[in-house]
N, C-alpha and C positions, 0 to 999 in steps of 0.2 A: 588495876592501873587505869589512869586517864591519859589520853593523848591530845595534845594541842598542836595543830598544824598551822604554820605561818609561812606564806609565800613571801619571798624577799626580792625586791627589785628596786634599785636606786634608793636605798634606805640608809646609806652610809651616815648621813647627818644625824639621824635619830636612833642609830643602832645601840649606842651605849645606854640611852634612856630606856629603850625597849628591854634590854637585858636586865637592867635594874628592876624594872617592873615585873619581869618574869620570875626573878628570884623571890620577890615578895609574894607573887602569886603562888608559886610552888609551896611556899611555907604555909599558906592558908588553904590550899586545895585539899579536898577530902581524898585521902589515900595518896598514893604516889602519882606524881605528874611527870609525863614525858613530853618534851617539846621537840617537834620535828620541824627544823628549818629547811626550806626548799629555796635555794638561790636560783632564780629563774633567768639564768644568763645575764645577770646584772653586770653592766660595764664598769661599775665603780669598784671600791675595795670591800664590798660587803662580805664576799667569800673569805678573803684574807683576814678580815677583822674577826669573823666568827671562828675561824680556825685558831686564831691567837687567843681569844677570850674564853671560849667555851670550856677548855680543859681546866681552867682555874675556878670556874663557877660551881657553887653547890646546886647544880641543876642537871637532871638526867635529860640527855638530848641526843638527837640524831641530826646530822648535817648532810643534806643532799644538794648536789649541784647539777643542774640540767645543762645540756650541751649548748643550748641557745635559749632565747626568750620565746617560750611557747605560749605564754599568757597565764593569767592567775588561776583560771580553772584547771588547766593542765598541771600546774604546779601543785595545786591543792590535791588533785587526784593522785599525783605521785607521792605526796606526803601521806595521804590516807592509806594508800596501798602498803606502805612500810610501817605505819603506826601499829603499835602492839597493844594499845589499850582496849578496854571493854567499852568505853565511852569516848567519843571523838568530839572535838570542837575545832573551829576554824576562826582565826582572827587576822586582821591586817597588821602589817609591820609598822604602819605609820601612826598607830595608837590613836586613831580618830574614833575608834570604838573603845569604851572603857574596859580595862582588863577584868574588872569585877563581873562583867557580863559573862565571862567564861565560867566563873564559879557558879553563877546562876544556872548556866547550861548543865553543868555536871550535877548540880543539886536536883534539878528536874529529872534528868535521865536516871540517876541512881535511885531516886525515889520511885521510879517506875510510873511516873505520871504521864509520860509521853515517850515516843520513840524518836521524834525529831523536834528540836527546839530552834526557833528562828528569832533572831534579834531584829526588832522592828523599830525603825527610826520614828520618833515623835517630832523631830525637827533636825536641822543641820546648820552648822555654822559655816556655810559656804556663801560665795557671792550670789546675789539675788538671781542673776541670769542663769547660773548653773543650777540653782535650786529650782527655779521655775521650769527649766527644760526637763530636769529629772522628774519633777512631779507630773508634768504633762505626759512623759513617756510611760510612767508607771500607771497613770490613770487609764490610758488607752490599752496598755498591756493587760491590766486587770479586767477591763470590760470586754476585750476582744479575744484574748488568748487564754489566760489562766485566771479564772474568776475568784479563786481562793487567795490570790496574791494580795498581801496587805497593802494598804495605802502607803506610798513612799518607798515600796520595794524592800528587798532583803539583800544584805551583803554578807552577813556572818550567820553561822548555824552550828548546831551540835547534833549528834545522832548516836545511836547505839551501833555496836559492831554488826548486828544483823542488817540494819539499814545500810551501813557502809559497804558491806559485801555486795548487796544488790545494786547499790549505786555504782560501784566500780565495774560491775558486769555490763552496765548500760553506757558507761563512758565511751565517747567517741570523739572524733576530731571536731573542734569548735562547739562542743556541747556546753549547754548552760546547766551547771550542777544544781543551781537553785530550782530551776524549772523541772529538772529530773526528780528532785526530792518531792515536789508537789505531784508529779506524775505517779510516783511510787505510792502515794497515799500514806498509810500508817497514822498513828495518833500524833497530833501536832499540838505544840504549845508555843505561844508567842510572848516574848519579853520586850517591853518597851524601853527604849533608851534614847538619849539625844547624842547625835554625832558631833564630835568636837572638831574645832578648827585644827588644821595641820600646823604644828609649831616649827618643824624643821624641814628643810628641803622643799622640793617642788614635786607635785603629783605627776606620775607618769601616765595618768589616765587622760590621754589626749582626745581631741574631738574625733580623730580617725578611729581610735579604739572604741569610743563610745558608739559611733555609728555602726561599726562592725558587730559590737556586742548586741545592739538593738536588732539588727537584721538577723543575726544568728538566733536570737531569742524568739523571733517571730517565725522564721522559716523552718526552724527545727521542731516547732511544737504546734503549728497550726497550718491548715490549708486555706485560711481565710483569704489571702490575696488571690489564690486561684479561683475560689468560689465567687469573689467579687467580679473577677473577669468573666466567669461563666454566667453570672446573673446579668452583668452589663451587656454581654453578647446576646443573651436571650431577649432582654428588653429592647436592645437596639434592633434586633431582627424583626420583632413585632412592629416597632415604630417604622422601620424601613419598608415593610410590606404596606403599612397604612399610608405612608408618604408616597409610595409608588402608585397606589390606587388613585390618590389625589392628582399626581402628576399626569397619569394616563388619562384621567377624566378631563383635566385641563387641556391636554393635547387634543383629545377628541372634540372638545367644544371649540377649539381654535383659539384658546387663550394664550397658547405658547407659539410664538412666531419664529423664534431663533432656531435655525437648522441645527440638528444634532444635540440640542439641549436635553431633550427627553431621555434618549438612551444613555447619555453620559450620567445624568442624575440617577437613573434607575440602577445602572451598573455600580456606581459609587456607593449608593445606599445599601444595596443588597450584599455586595461582596465585602464591604467594610464591616457590616454587622456579622456576616458569616465568618469572617476572619476572627473577630473577637470571640464568637461562640466556639469556633474550632480550637483556638488557643486554650480556652477554658476547659474544653473536653479533653484535649491532649494533656493539659496540665494535671487534670485529675488522675489520669493513668500514670503519669510520671510521679505524682505524689505517692500513689499506692506502691509503685516500684521502689521508691525511695524508702518508704516505711518498711518494706520487706528487707531491703538491703541493710537497714540499720539493725535488724535482728533483735529488736526489743521484744520481750515476751508479751504474750497476750494477757498475762496475769502474773501476779506475784503471790506465792503461797507463804503466809507468815508462819503458820503452824499446821500440823496435821496429826490427828490422833486416831488410834484404833481401839474401839471399845468392845471388840468382839468377845474377849475373854472376861469372865466375871472378876470384878474388882481389879482390873488391870488396865493399863493405858500405855501404849507403845507409840513413841514419836516416829513419824514417817520421815524419810529423807526428803530434802528439797530436790528440785530437778537437777542440781549439780552434784548430788550425791551426799551432801552434808546435811546433818540434822538441823532442825530449827533450834535457835537459842532459847525459845520460850519453854518454860517448865510445863510438863504435862499436868492436866487437871484430872483428878480421880473421877 
């Protein structure tokens, strides 16, 4: 069975078109398709409409309703946790990603060519300002945080059950599932598509949510801001010492006539630089404590084999007690 997870928030206007597309998708999908709808505290009639329409559709589905709006990644995690398929895929409810992309995900996963499949945008039919801001963010994120991130970023993905289980164990508050998938590693494949313009309704992806997403994506996966502060403090301290020597030399030569100027400058330079350096050092310890509190594993075992006995191979359990889904090799 294949599972498709769809977070739903403010999609009342295009819900009927979405359901029609999914019925066609299920008829063309390899094997049985299960669709998991997760209504993420949507204030419109999405939940009511799905309750009314799903029983009459030739579509195997689950309908989850969250107690409030937790965000798309939390909704996706809730759907993945309850999905029953061997292969998972995620798509948005606004149909800006072509539904055929999901079929390509399942084809790659079922063929065993990859463990994770990402949909990579070749372009987007969005306003130029929004597109430019998005491209700039992903360019910086790719260079400074996750170097494997494709140009233009990733919104949708597919993965195997094994990857999904590891992903859910890593899920935390305000986590970026896409970044966690890159953190996990595994074999990856990318499928190029062009993002379409939204035909109905208005996007709930506000500027505030975009900023929060950007900050969470940075602070959850890199200590670069702390390192920049540490480096800046170190450089500032060196420059402060050099400037202090120059000021003292000028004072001794009698070039500085203003009373109190020298000690004020020396104190300002030294303690300003020392403060920046101190914040950087303390920040490093806080970052390490934060990493420990997240309880992410130091490694992820994909498979383990015991070749001690002749012509035998026994799969070893993963750290949580479950065996690997990979077939043993003789």
